[in-house]
C-alpha positions as CSV (number, residue, x, y, z in Angstrom):
1,M,124.1,95.1,105.9
2,Y,123.0,93.2,109.0
3,G,125.1,90.4,110.2
4,Q,122.3,88.1,111.3
5,G,118.5,87.8,111.6
6,Y,116.4,89.2,114.3
7,D,116.7,87.4,117.7
8,G,113.5,88.9,118.9
9,A,111.6,92.1,119.2
10,A,114.1,93.7,121.6
11,N,116.9,93.3,119.0
12,M,115.1,94.6,116.0
13,S,116.4,97.7,114.2
14,G,114.4,99.9,111.9
15,M,110.8,100.2,111.1
16,Y,108.3,100.3,108.4
17,K,105.5,102.7,108.0
18,G,103.3,104.0,105.2
19,L,101.3,102.9,102.3
20,Q,101.9,99.4,101.0
21,A,101.2,98.5,97.4
22,R,99.3,95.3,97.8
23,I,99.0,93.5,94.5
24,R,97.4,90.2,95.1
25,T,97.5,87.5,92.5
26,L,94.8,85.0,93.5
27,N,94.3,83.0,90.3
28,E,95.9,81.9,87.1
29,K,94.2,84.7,85.1
30,A,95.6,87.4,87.3
31,L,99.1,85.8,87.2
32,Y,98.8,85.8,83.4
33,V,98.1,89.5,83.4
34,H,101.2,90.2,85.5
35,C,103.4,88.0,83.3
36,K,102.2,89.9,80.2
37,A,102.4,93.4,81.7
38,H,106.1,93.9,82.3
39,C,105.6,96.9,84.6
40,L,103.3,94.8,86.9
41,N,105.4,91.6,87.5
42,L,104.6,91.8,91.2
43,V,102.9,89.4,93.5
44,L,102.3,89.8,97.2
45,V,102.2,86.7,99.3
46,E,100.8,86.7,102.8
47,A,100.6,83.9,105.4
48,S,97.0,83.6,106.5
49,K,95.4,80.9,108.6
50,S,91.9,82.0,107.7
51,N,92.3,82.6,103.9
52,K,94.0,80.0,101.8
53,H,93.1,81.7,98.6
54,F,96.3,83.9,98.6
55,V,98.7,82.6,96.0
56,T,101.5,80.7,97.6
57,F,105.2,80.7,96.8
58,F,104.9,77.3,95.2
59,S,101.9,78.0,93.1
60,L,103.6,81.2,91.8
61,V,106.7,79.3,90.7
62,E,104.6,76.5,89.3
63,K,102.3,78.8,87.2
64,L,105.2,81.1,86.2
65,Y,107.2,78.1,84.9
66,A,104.2,76.6,83.0
67,F,103.3,80.0,81.5
68,C,106.8,80.7,80.3
69,R,107.0,77.2,78.8
70,E,104.0,78.0,76.7
71,E,105.2,81.4,75.7
72,T,108.7,80.5,74.7
73,E,110.4,77.7,72.7
74,S,112.6,76.6,75.5
75,A,112.2,76.5,79.3
76,S,115.4,78.5,79.7
77,A,114.3,81.5,77.6
78,F,112.1,83.3,80.0
79,P,110.6,86.5,78.7
80,T,111.0,88.6,81.9
81,Q,111.9,88.6,85.5
82,H,109.2,88.4,88.2
83,N,108.9,89.5,91.8
84,C,107.4,87.8,94.8
85,I,107.0,90.0,97.9
86,A,106.3,88.5,101.2
87,S,106.9,88.9,104.9
88,E,108.9,86.6,107.2
89,G,105.6,85.2,108.4
90,A,104.8,83.9,104.9
91,A,108.3,82.3,104.8
92,S,107.2,80.1,107.7
93,E,104.7,78.3,105.4
94,G,105.7,75.0,103.9
95,D,105.0,76.4,100.4
96,A,107.8,78.8,100.8
97,H,110.4,76.0,100.9
98,A,108.8,74.3,97.9
99,G,108.9,77.6,96.1
100,F,112.5,78.2,96.9
101,N,113.5,74.7,95.7
102,F,111.5,74.6,92.6
103,S,112.5,78.1,91.5
104,A,116.2,77.2,91.8
105,T,115.9,73.8,90.1
106,L,113.7,75.2,87.3
107,E,116.0,78.2,86.9
108,C,113.2,80.8,87.2
109,P,114.2,84.5,86.9
110,L,112.4,85.3,90.1
111,I,113.2,87.7,93.0
112,F,111.9,86.7,96.4
113,F,111.7,89.9,98.4
114,C,111.2,89.1,102.1
115,R,110.2,92.1,104.2
116,N,111.3,90.9,107.7
117,N,109.3,93.3,109.8
118,G,109.6,91.4,113.1
119,Y,106.1,90.1,113.5
120,A,103.8,87.6,111.7
121,I,100.6,89.3,112.9
122,S,101.2,88.8,116.6
123,T,104.0,86.2,116.4
124,P,107.5,87.6,116.9
125,T,110.4,86.3,114.9
126,N,112.0,84.5,117.9
127,E,109.0,82.3,117.9
128,Q,109.1,81.8,114.1
129,Y,112.6,80.4,113.6
130,R,115.8,79.6,115.4
131,G,118.2,80.0,112.5
132,D,119.8,83.0,111.0
133,G,116.7,84.7,109.5
134,I,115.4,84.1,106.0
135,A,118.4,85.0,103.8
136,A,120.4,82.1,105.4
137,R,117.9,79.6,103.8
138,G,118.8,80.6,100.3
139,P,122.2,78.8,99.9
140,G,120.6,75.5,101.0
141,Y,118.5,75.7,97.9
142,G,121.3,76.8,95.7
143,M,119.8,80.3,95.6
144,L,121.7,83.6,95.7
145,S,120.7,85.6,98.8
146,I,121.4,88.9,100.5
147,R,120.3,90.6,103.7
148,V,120.0,94.4,103.7
149,D,118.9,97.2,106.0
150,G,115.3,97.5,104.9
151,N,115.1,101.1,106.2
152,D,117.9,102.3,104.0
153,V,116.4,103.2,100.6
154,F,119.7,103.1,98.9
155,A,120.6,99.6,100.2
156,V,117.3,98.2,99.1
157,Y,117.6,99.9,95.7
158,N,121.1,98.6,95.0
159,A,120.3,95.1,96.3
160,T,117.2,94.9,94.1
161,K,119.0,96.3,91.1
162,E,121.7,93.7,91.3
163,A,119.2,90.9,92.0
164,R,117.3,92.0,88.9
165,R,120.5,91.9,86.8
166,R,121.5,88.5,88.0
167,A,118.0,87.0,87.6
168,V,117.7,88.2,84.0
169,A,121.3,87.6,82.9
170,E,121.7,84.2,84.6
171,N,118.1,82.8,84.7
172,Q,118.1,82.1,88.4
173,P,116.1,83.2,91.5
174,F,117.4,85.7,94.0
175,L,116.4,86.0,97.7
176,I,116.5,89.4,99.4
177,E,115.7,89.8,103.1
178,A,115.1,93.4,104.1
179,M,115.3,94.0,107.8
180,T,112.7,96.5,109.0
181,Y,110.0,97.0,111.6
182,R,106.2,97.2,111.4
183,I,105.0,100.3,113.1
184,G,101.3,100.0,112.5
185,H,98.9,97.2,113.3
186,H,98.8,94.2,111.0
187,S,95.3,95.0,109.8
188,T,92.2,96.9,110.9
189,S,91.2,93.9,113.0
190,D,94.6,93.8,114.7
191,D,95.4,95.5,118.0
192,S,99.2,95.2,118.3
193,S,99.2,96.7,121.8
194,A,98.0,93.3,123.0
195,Y,101.4,91.7,122.1
196,R,103.9,94.5,122.1
197,S,104.4,97.7,124.2
198,V,103.6,101.2,123.0
199,D,107.1,102.2,124.2
200,E,108.6,99.6,121.8
201,V,106.8,101.0,118.8
202,N,107.5,104.6,119.8
203,Y,111.2,103.9,120.2
204,W,111.6,102.5,116.7
205,D,109.3,105.2,115.3
206,K,111.7,107.9,116.5
207,Q,115.1,106.2,116.2
208,D,115.2,104.7,112.8
209,H,112.3,105.7,110.6
210,P,113.2,105.1,106.9
211,I,111.6,108.4,105.8
212,S,113.3,110.4,108.5
213,R,116.6,108.8,107.6
214,L,116.2,109.8,104.0
215,R,115.1,113.3,104.9
216,H,118.2,113.8,107.2
217,Y,120.4,112.5,104.4
218,M,119.0,114.9,101.8
219,T,118.9,117.8,104.3
220,A,122.6,117.3,105.1
221,R,123.4,117.6,101.4
222,S,121.2,120.7,101.0
223,W,118.8,118.7,98.7
224,W,115.9,119.3,101.1
225,S,114.9,121.9,103.7
226,E,112.3,122.6,106.4
227,D,110.6,124.9,103.9
228,D,110.5,122.1,101.4
229,E,109.1,119.8,104.1
230,R,106.3,122.2,105.1
231,S,105.4,122.9,101.5
232,W,105.4,119.2,100.6
233,R,103.2,118.2,103.6
234,K,100.7,121.0,102.7
235,Q,100.5,119.9,99.1
236,S,100.3,116.2,100.0
237,R,97.5,116.8,102.5
238,K,95.6,118.8,99.9
239,M,96.0,116.1,97.3
240,V,94.9,113.4,99.7
241,M,91.8,115.3,100.9
242,E,90.8,116.0,97.3
243,A,91.2,112.3,96.5
244,F,89.0,111.4,99.5
245,E,86.3,113.9,98.4
246,K,86.3,112.5,94.9
247,A,86.2,108.9,96.1
248,E,83.4,109.5,98.5
249,K,81.2,110.7,95.6
250,R,81.6,107.5,93.7
251,L,79.3,104.5,94.0
252,K,80.7,101.6,96.1
253,P,81.8,98.4,94.3
254,S,79.2,95.9,93.5
255,P,78.7,93.1,96.1
256,E,79.1,90.7,93.2
257,L,82.8,91.3,93.4
258,M,83.0,89.3,96.6
259,F,82.5,86.2,94.5
260,T,83.9,87.1,91.1
261,D,87.2,88.6,92.2
262,V,88.9,85.4,93.3
263,Y,88.6,82.8,90.6
264,Q,88.6,83.1,86.8
265,E,85.6,80.7,86.8
266,M,83.4,80.7,89.8
267,T,83.1,77.4,91.7
268,P,79.7,75.8,92.5
269,N,79.9,76.7,96.1
270,L,80.6,80.4,95.3
271,N,77.6,80.4,92.9
272,K,75.4,79.1,95.7
273,Q,76.7,81.7,98.1
274,R,76.2,84.5,95.7
275,D,72.6,83.4,95.0
276,S,71.9,83.2,98.7
277,M,73.3,86.7,99.2
278,W,71.1,88.2,96.5
279,R,68.0,86.5,97.9
280,H,68.8,87.9,101.3
281,L,69.3,91.4,100.0
282,Q,66.0,91.3,98.1
283,Q,64.2,90.0,101.1
284,Y,65.5,92.6,103.5
285,K,66.2,95.4,101.0
286,E,65.0,98.1,103.4
287,H,68.1,97.4,105.5
288,Y,70.6,97.6,102.5
289,P,71.0,100.9,100.5
290,L,71.8,99.2,97.3
291,D,71.4,102.4,95.4
292,Q,74.8,103.4,96.8
293,Y,76.5,100.5,95.0
294,V,77.4,99.8,91.4
295,K,74.7,97.7,89.7
């Protein structure tokens, strides 16, 4: 477990690389589905200056509490525990503080999992806060908190398991701060070489990669070998390429989803934008291969 939060990029330990399950709950209907489906009680929160449609910490707590009040006879008898996954950048939003406070005072069985990967897009942690990271904020709201090595799969598992137990047994929120490092770019539109050096990324990629650490641990106990590694890589590559081939044969999603995938009921301005789009596509249809899209 780390003793304190990141002081800056130079002091970060660990890294994060790989696929991320991004389950975004953007409206009340979607949240309802997650509340009802016990295996999908997961919400990803991201700080974004350009898109305010992402569900915030506060709206998550607010809707979760309202939903559970409707579903149960008492506010303290919550049906399940829920998770809110965010980065340290999202924790810089004012809604995070409101969410922490309301979840504690309303006794919501909610796990706030903060993936502190060192950067909020291009903003390093030393420009985001001066205090002791994110976990240190929990006690101020009367919320149980813990900081773990986010690149240690066992530390993350054990911390989350205990947080889950406490949240369900005691009807209270739990804050986990997992210290890690973002190896890749923030998004396809981000060029991280503009604000951090390639040497920095390469250093953390070779020194403390979570997958490498787990592989070395398993190899040292004869649970894994180089032959297993080669075989797994070959099988995984084959599986991915087959999935690509299958996906490329499918029709692309309907353009309609750009407007219907956000709100349960479309707003007037979205209806106007959708109608405008279809008029444009019909007027210049020679430039748009609509036969490649779902009708």
